[in-house]
N, C-alpha and C positions, 0 to 999 in steps of 0.2 A: 714758386717757392715761398714759404712763409717767412716773413721777417720777424724774428724773435722779439725785437723791441716793440713792434706794433702790437703783437699778440699780448705781450706783457702789459702794455699800456691799456689795451682793451680789457683784459682781465682785471687789472687794477681798478678800472673805472666801473666795473660791474659788481653790484651788490648781490650776494648770494642769498636766495630765499630757500625755504625748505625744498630739497630736491624731490621732484615728483609730486610736490604738494599742489593741491588744487581744491578750492572750495566751490560750492555752488551758492548762488545768492549774492547779496550785496555785502561788501566789506568796506571799511574805512581805513584811512591811514593810521598806523600805530606809531609812525615816526614823528608825529606832531607837526606843528606849524611854527614859523618864526613870528616876530612881532608885527609883520605886515600881513599875516594870514597866508603866507606862502607855505605850501606843503613841503615836508622834508623827506619824502619817500617812506618806504616800509622798512621796518627793522629786520635785520638778518634773523632768519628762523621763522618768520611769519609765513603762514600758509598763503600761497599765491591765489588771489581771487580769480575764479574762472571768468571767462568772457566769451562772447560770440560777436565777432566783428567782420565786416565786409572788407575784402582785399581790393586791390587795384583792378581786378576783373569782375568785381561784384559777387565773388564766391565767399561763402561764410567760412570763417576760420574760428575754431574753438580751442582754447588752451587745453581743455579736458581731453581732446582728441590725441594729445601727445603724452598724456600721463602714463608713466610706466614704459614708454617706448622710446622717447627722445628727451634730451635736455632742451631747454628753450631759452634763448636770450631775447628779451624784450627791450627795444631801444626807443624810448619816448623822446620825441624831438618837437620843437615849436611849430615848424611849418615847412612845407615844400618850398623849394626855390629860395632858401635862405642859406647863410654860411655854414649851416650844419652839414652840408654835403660832404665836407671833409671827414667828419666823424663817420657818416654812413659809408663813405668810400673805404674807410679802414676795415669795416666789417666785410665789405665787398672783396677787398684785396685778400682777406684771410678766410673767406667763406669755405674754401676747400678744407682748411685746417679744422674748422668747426664741424663740417660734415663728416670728416674722418673720426670725429669724437662723438658721433650721434647727437649733434646739437643743431637745432634749427634757429634761425634768426628772423625776427619780425620787427619792422619799424612801425611805430604808432604815433599818429598825430590826429588833430581834429579836421584835417583837410578831407575833401570829398574824394571818392574813388577816382574820378576823372583826372584830378590834379595829381594824385598818386601815380596814375598810369604814365603821365608825361614826365614826372620827376624821376620815376624809376627808369624810364627809357633814357633820359638825359644822362643819368649817372651810371647806367648799365648795371643796375643792381640785380643780383641773382635771387634775392629773397623778397618775400611779400611785404608790401606796405599796407597797413591796416588803418581803416578810417574809424575813429572814435567821434563821429559826427555829433552824437547827442551828449558827448562829454560825460560818460559814466565810468569808463575804465580808467582814465587818467586820475580822477580823484580816488578811486578804489586803491590805486597803487601809490598814492601820495605824490603824484607827478603832475599836479595841476596848478597853474598859476591863477589865483583868485583874481588878481588885478587885470590880467590880459585875456583870461579865458582860453588859454592854450596850454599845451604841455610844457612843463619844465624839462630840462635835459636830464634824464635818468636812464640807466641801464640796469636790468635785473637778469641774473642767471637763475633759472628755475630747473 
């Protein structure tokens, strides 16, 4: 059973981009940066940059594969085996709710696929964790920490 408060919180934390939007090629953050050079995410209405990343099973996942067929939630998080597990568990606990609304969830960090496989198993996540090992997708979404070279916590509804 879906917990309305958890769903409301998840939706409130999710920035909506252009629904079904997907570009090819490289994009940069249009959300800007703060005084420390930290990115501030994409602005609502921005076309979501396309990507091709490996999941925890080394299979390639492309955002463009979902264009016109499913909504997508991208959850950028700093690293596997960190306190962010609670946030990802919220998506896990409400996964059926998202699936009923034709929405797929993906977690994205710079961790390697093997780390993702263990972390996914530990948290019993039903959705894929994607590896942005070369750190190209995080900056394209404005979800990259210049100081630490890992993802900032951002969620996007596409």
